[in-house]
C-alpha positions as CSV (number, residue, x, y, z in Angstrom):
1,M,153.0,118.5,100.9
2,K,151.4,122.1,100.8
3,K,147.7,121.8,99.8
4,V,146.1,124.4,97.1
5,I,142.6,125.2,96.4
6,I,142.0,127.3,93.8
7,I,137.7,128.2,93.6
8,G,137.3,128.2,89.5
9,G,137.7,126.2,86.8
10,G,138.6,129.2,83.9
11,A,141.5,130.8,82.3
12,A,142.4,132.3,85.7
13,G,142.3,129.1,87.8
14,Y,143.7,127.3,85.0
15,F,146.8,129.2,84.5
16,T,147.3,129.4,87.9
17,A,146.8,125.5,88.8
18,I,149.0,124.5,85.8
19,N,152.2,127.2,86.3
20,A,152.7,127.4,90.6
21,K,152.4,123.2,90.0
22,E,155.0,123.0,87.3
23,K,157.1,125.6,89.3
24,N,156.4,123.4,92.6
25,P,155.3,119.6,92.0
26,D,155.1,118.8,95.5
27,L,152.1,121.1,96.0
28,D,149.2,119.1,95.7
29,I,146.3,121.2,93.5
30,T,142.7,121.3,93.5
31,I,140.5,123.6,91.0
32,L,136.8,123.4,92.0
33,E,134.3,124.5,88.8
34,K,131.0,125.5,90.2
35,G,129.1,123.9,86.7
36,N,129.3,121.3,84.4
37,D,132.0,122.6,82.4
38,V,135.5,124.2,82.9
39,L,137.2,127.1,80.4
40,Q,133.6,128.4,78.8
41,K,134.6,132.0,78.4
42,V,137.7,130.3,76.9
43,K,135.5,128.8,74.7
44,I,133.4,131.4,73.4
45,S,135.7,134.2,73.1
46,G,136.9,136.0,69.7
47,G,133.4,133.9,68.2
48,G,135.0,130.5,69.2
49,R,138.8,131.5,68.3
50,C,139.9,132.7,71.8
51,N,141.3,135.9,71.7
52,V,144.4,134.8,74.1
53,T,146.5,138.7,73.8
54,H,146.7,141.7,72.3
55,A,150.0,142.5,70.5
56,C,150.7,145.2,72.6
57,F,154.5,144.6,73.9
58,E,155.3,147.8,76.0
59,P,153.4,147.7,79.6
60,K,153.2,151.8,80.3
61,E,150.9,151.2,76.6
62,L,149.2,148.0,77.4
63,V,148.2,148.8,80.6
64,K,145.8,152.0,79.0
65,F,143.2,149.7,77.8
66,Y,142.4,148.8,81.6
67,P,140.0,151.1,82.4
68,R,140.4,150.3,86.2
69,G,143.6,148.6,86.8
70,E,146.1,150.9,84.8
71,K,148.4,151.6,87.8
72,E,148.0,148.2,89.6
73,L,149.4,146.2,86.4
74,L,152.2,148.3,85.0
75,G,154.3,146.0,87.7
76,P,152.9,142.9,86.9
77,F,153.3,143.1,83.1
78,H,156.8,144.0,83.6
79,Q,157.1,140.5,85.3
80,F,154.9,138.5,82.8
81,M,153.8,140.3,79.3
82,T,152.3,139.5,76.2
83,G,155.4,138.1,74.8
84,D,156.0,135.8,77.2
85,T,152.6,134.6,76.3
86,F,153.3,134.0,73.5
87,E,156.5,131.9,74.7
88,W,154.4,130.2,76.7
89,F,151.8,128.9,74.1
90,D,154.7,128.5,72.0
91,D,156.1,126.2,74.3
92,R,153.6,124.1,74.6
93,G,152.7,123.9,70.9
94,V,150.2,126.4,70.4
95,P,151.6,128.7,68.0
96,L,149.7,132.0,68.4
97,K,149.1,134.8,65.3
98,I,148.5,138.5,65.5
99,E,145.7,139.8,63.0
100,G,144.8,143.1,61.8
101,D,143.9,145.1,64.4
102,N,146.4,143.5,66.7
103,R,144.2,141.2,68.3
104,V,146.2,137.5,68.8
105,F,144.0,134.4,68.6
106,P,146.0,130.6,68.5
107,E,147.1,129.5,64.7
108,A,144.6,126.9,64.6
109,N,141.8,129.6,64.5
110,T,139.4,127.4,67.2
111,S,139.7,127.8,71.1
112,Q,140.1,124.2,71.4
113,A,143.2,125.0,71.1
114,I,143.9,126.5,74.0
115,I,141.1,124.4,75.9
116,D,142.8,121.1,75.0
117,C,146.5,122.9,76.1
118,F,145.0,123.1,79.6
119,Q,144.0,120.0,80.1
120,K,146.7,118.5,78.7
121,A,149.0,120.2,81.4
122,V,146.3,119.8,84.1
123,D,146.0,116.0,83.3
124,N,149.7,115.8,82.8
125,L,150.6,117.4,86.2
126,G,148.4,115.5,88.1
127,I,146.3,118.5,89.3
128,K,142.9,117.6,90.2
129,V,139.6,119.2,88.3
130,L,136.2,118.4,90.3
131,T,133.2,120.0,88.2
132,N,129.6,121.1,90.3
133,H,131.6,121.6,93.4
134,G,130.1,125.0,93.9
135,V,131.4,126.9,97.2
136,N,128.7,128.5,99.8
137,A,131.5,129.2,102.7
138,V,135.2,129.7,103.2
139,Y,136.6,130.0,106.5
140,Q,139.9,130.0,108.5
141,Q,140.3,127.1,110.8
142,D,143.8,126.6,112.9
143,H,145.9,128.6,109.9
144,K,144.1,126.5,107.6
145,W,141.8,127.1,105.1
146,V,138.5,125.3,105.0
147,V,136.4,125.4,101.9
148,N,132.4,124.8,102.0
149,T,131.0,122.7,99.3
150,K,127.5,121.2,98.3
151,V,129.3,117.8,98.3
152,Q,132.1,118.3,100.6
153,D,134.1,120.2,102.6
154,F,137.9,120.9,101.8
155,K,140.9,121.9,103.8
156,A,143.7,124.0,101.9
157,D,147.4,125.8,103.0
158,Q,146.7,128.6,100.2
159,L,143.2,129.4,98.6
160,V,143.0,131.3,94.9
161,I,140.1,132.6,94.2
162,A,139.7,132.9,90.6
163,A,136.2,132.3,89.6
164,G,135.1,135.4,87.8
165,S,132.6,138.1,88.6
166,S,129.8,136.2,90.3
167,K,127.4,137.9,92.3
168,K,127.9,134.7,95.2
169,V,131.9,134.7,95.0
170,W,132.2,138.5,95.5
171,E,129.6,137.5,98.5
172,L,132.3,135.0,99.8
173,C,135.2,137.7,99.3
174,A,133.1,140.0,101.4
175,T,133.0,137.7,104.3
176,L,137.0,137.5,104.6
177,D,137.0,141.1,105.2
178,H,137.6,141.7,101.5
179,T,136.0,145.4,99.9
180,I,133.6,145.0,97.2
181,I,133.5,147.7,94.4
182,E,129.5,147.6,93.6
183,P,129.6,146.0,89.9
184,V,127.9,147.8,86.8
185,P,128.1,146.4,83.1
186,S,131.5,147.3,81.1
187,L,131.0,146.3,77.6
188,F,127.9,147.7,75.9
189,T,126.4,148.8,73.2
190,F,124.9,152.6,72.6
191,N,121.0,151.7,72.3
192,I,120.3,155.1,70.7
193,N,116.7,155.6,68.2
194,D,117.2,158.0,65.8
195,K,115.6,158.9,62.6
196,R,119.6,159.3,60.9
197,L,120.0,155.8,61.3
198,T,116.7,153.8,60.7
199,D,117.8,151.1,58.3
200,L,121.2,151.3,58.1
201,L,121.8,148.5,60.4
202,G,125.4,147.0,59.1
203,I,126.6,150.3,58.4
204,S,130.1,151.2,59.4
205,V,132.8,153.5,59.4
206,P,136.4,153.3,59.5
207,N,137.8,155.3,62.3
208,A,134.8,157.9,64.1
209,T,135.6,159.8,66.9
210,V,132.5,159.5,69.2
211,S,132.7,161.9,72.7
212,I,130.0,162.1,75.4
213,L,128.8,166.0,76.2
214,G,129.2,167.6,79.1
215,T,132.2,164.8,80.2
216,K,135.9,163.9,79.2
217,L,135.0,160.9,77.6
218,E,136.0,160.3,74.6
219,A,136.8,157.2,72.4
220,S,137.9,156.9,68.2
221,G,137.8,153.5,66.4
222,P,135.7,151.7,64.1
223,L,131.4,152.4,64.2
224,L,129.1,149.8,63.2
225,I,125.3,150.8,63.2
226,T,123.0,148.5,64.8
227,H,119.3,147.6,64.6
228,W,119.4,149.3,67.7
229,G,121.8,151.8,68.0
230,M,125.6,151.9,67.6
231,S,128.7,149.5,68.7
232,G,132.2,148.5,67.3
233,P,135.4,149.6,69.1
234,A,134.7,152.8,69.8
235,I,131.2,152.2,71.4
236,L,132.5,149.7,73.1
237,K,135.8,151.4,74.8
238,L,133.9,154.1,75.4
239,S,131.6,152.1,77.2
240,A,134.2,151.0,78.9
241,F,136.1,154.0,80.1
242,G,132.6,155.1,80.9
243,A,131.2,152.4,83.0
244,R,130.6,154.2,86.4
245,I,129.8,157.9,85.1
246,L,127.2,156.2,82.6
247,A,125.6,154.0,84.9
248,D,125.3,157.2,87.9
249,Q,123.3,158.7,84.7
250,N,121.2,155.4,84.5
251,Y,122.2,155.0,80.6
252,Q,120.5,159.1,79.8
253,Y,123.0,160.9,77.3
254,N,123.9,162.6,74.3
255,I,127.2,161.8,72.2
256,E,128.8,163.7,69.8
257,V,130.0,161.6,66.9
258,N,132.7,162.7,64.1
259,W,132.0,160.0,61.4
260,L,135.5,161.4,59.9
261,S,137.7,161.7,62.3
262,R,139.0,165.4,60.7
263,P,138.3,169.0,61.8
264,T,134.9,170.5,60.9
265,D,136.9,173.3,59.1
266,K,138.9,171.3,57.1
267,I,135.4,169.7,56.1
268,V,133.8,172.8,55.0
269,N,136.8,173.4,52.6
270,V,136.2,170.5,51.4
271,L,132.6,171.3,50.5
272,L,133.1,174.1,49.2
273,N,136.1,172.7,46.5
274,L,133.0,170.5,45.4
275,K,131.1,173.2,44.9
276,K,133.5,175.2,42.6
277,K,134.6,172.0,40.8
278,E,131.7,169.7,40.4
279,P,129.1,172.4,40.6
280,R,126.2,171.0,38.1
281,K,126.6,167.0,39.9
282,T,123.8,165.9,42.5
283,V,124.6,166.4,45.9
284,A,123.0,163.0,47.2
285,L,124.6,161.2,44.5
286,K,127.8,159.9,45.8
287,S,129.5,160.4,49.0
288,P,133.0,162.2,48.4
289,F,134.2,160.7,51.1
290,T,135.4,157.0,51.0
291,E,135.1,156.5,54.6
292,I,131.1,157.3,54.0
293,S,128.9,155.0,52.5
294,K,125.9,156.0,49.8
295,R,123.6,155.7,52.1
296,L,125.2,156.9,55.3
297,W,125.8,160.0,52.7
298,E,122.2,160.6,51.6
299,R,120.8,160.3,54.7
300,F,123.5,163.1,55.8
301,V,122.2,165.0,52.5
302,T,118.9,165.2,53.7
303,F,119.0,165.8,57.5
304,S,120.5,168.9,56.7
305,G,118.2,170.2,54.4
306,I,119.3,169.6,51.0
307,Q,117.0,168.6,48.7
308,A,117.8,164.9,46.2
309,T,118.0,167.0,42.9
310,Q,119.9,170.0,44.5
311,N,123.2,170.2,42.7
312,W,125.9,171.3,44.9
313,A,126.5,175.0,42.9
314,D,122.7,175.0,45.0
315,L,124.0,175.0,48.1
316,N,123.8,178.2,50.3
317,S,126.3,178.7,52.9
318,R,123.7,177.4,55.6
319,Q,123.4,173.6,53.9
320,L,127.3,173.6,53.9
321,E,127.5,174.3,57.0
322,D,124.7,172.0,57.9
323,L,126.1,169.4,56.2
324,A,129.7,169.8,57.7
325,H,128.2,169.4,61.5
326,Q,126.1,166.1,60.4
327,L,129.2,164.6,59.4
328,T,131.7,165.9,62.5
329,K,129.8,167.1,64.8
330,G,126.0,165.0,64.7
331,N,124.2,164.5,67.9
332,Y,122.4,161.5,69.1
333,N,120.5,160.9,72.7
334,A,121.4,157.6,73.7
335,N,119.0,156.1,76.7
336,G,119.6,153.0,77.6
337,R,122.0,150.2,77.3
338,T,122.4,146.7,75.5
339,T,124.9,143.9,76.7
340,F,126.7,140.8,74.9
341,K,125.4,138.3,77.2
342,D,128.2,135.6,76.1
343,E,131.0,137.8,76.6
344,F,129.5,140.1,79.5
345,V,132.4,142.3,81.2
346,T,131.8,143.9,84.9
347,A,133.0,147.3,85.9
348,G,133.8,146.3,89.6
349,G,134.8,143.6,92.0
350,V,137.6,143.5,95.3
351,D,139.2,146.5,96.0
352,L,142.4,146.7,94.6
353,K,143.7,148.8,97.2
354,E,143.6,145.5,99.7
355,I,145.9,143.2,96.7
356,N,149.3,143.3,97.1
357,F,150.3,143.1,93.0
358,K,154.1,141.3,93.5
359,R,152.4,138.2,94.2
360,F,148.1,139.0,93.8
361,E,148.0,138.0,97.2
362,S,145.5,139.5,100.0
363,K,146.8,142.3,102.2
364,Q,144.1,141.2,105.4
365,H,144.9,137.7,104.7
366,K,147.8,136.1,104.3
367,N,148.0,132.6,101.9
368,L,144.8,134.1,100.5
369,F,144.7,135.5,96.5
370,F,142.4,136.4,94.0
371,V,143.7,136.4,90.3
372,G,141.3,137.8,86.9
373,E,137.9,139.8,87.3
374,V,136.8,138.7,90.9
375,L,139.0,142.1,91.3
376,N,138.0,145.2,90.7
377,I,140.1,145.6,87.2
378,D,138.6,145.0,83.3
379,A,139.7,146.2,79.9
380,V,138.5,146.9,76.4
381,T,138.0,144.6,74.1
382,G,140.6,142.8,71.8
383,G,142.2,139.9,74.2
384,F,143.3,142.3,77.4
385,N,140.8,140.8,80.1
386,F,142.3,137.7,79.3
387,Q,146.6,139.2,79.5
388,N,145.0,140.3,83.3
389,A,144.5,136.7,83.7
390,W,147.6,135.1,82.1
391,T,149.7,138.2,84.0
392,G,147.4,137.8,87.7
393,G,147.9,133.9,87.2
394,Y,151.5,133.7,86.5
395,L,152.7,135.8,89.6
396,C,150.7,134.4,91.6
397,A,151.6,130.6,90.8
398,N,155.1,132.1,91.7
399,A,153.8,132.9,95.3
400,L,152.5,129.5,95.9
401,A,155.4,127.7,94.5
402,E,157.2,129.2,97.3
403,K,158.8,126.5,99.3
């Protein structure tokens, strides 16, 4: 009987184990988890609802959400895609639903539905799960893998490392002749101390375009003002794609915000029309753009040198241009970052050049596999990191199950 050890009791580890055992019931599979509990990231993901995947059904489109891993995941996504994820969970009594922003959650609206599904499968299939089994060392002996934990040693024919982004695990991978790309934070909000944003906590716009000055980095989407600066999908996407560049700049950089995602000249025309049509109306009183709240509009008006009592007729061309610039070319200085402790994602991990992505197997060692965030693959928010875990786990399971 072929023995398989999987290091890591998270999404990738469980998915790999379940699929491998279903395909080849003769496998003897053990999952080793260092903590007291398994599937912790699944539990807290999506605010406790588990953002299982994303409703993007074209591999060529899906890979664009991965700042690292885009090229490597194209082939695997043709083998196991988001549609396969829907089917997999549906077959096991966990139907999924698509929400307005294309994020996908269990219909039950709780991550416990996913945890219960995995736990039931593991129990039914006879897969052993051992908690409090932190791994200290891994080495080869007589063509077997020896896994040393603080509790006991294990021997396996095949070894899967699915332990996420942990410094200790990466050090372990380095002892197995693998290159580790230095990890840096990937998803974070921008710390911005700017009087234009003071006391506007919680105000958002539905579609801003944000660019990092001096780079080609740009992203669009909802933007949220927080008490430390800016967040929301547009910012998080930018932080993911700019993870390495921003780390190199020690998180000191300038951004330009187009709050309306419309060209400056078009906004100038809108303002000129208001000057003609509503000359006697007070500029600060009402935002002419439904996307911009009254309080945010008032702030832009003030910082364009327009008095609180001024009418549209009173504005000179300089004030109109300044207002258009505040709306479409606002320059803000970012100084530092704030990361989400619970859903912390890193850019970094095992070098992708050293992996055979048809099997998620090491090119350095036969029968050594890597799945999930231990690899130098990461994505923007929206269920993409889980899809990487499901796809990698499925292809790895196919390789493990070979007789």
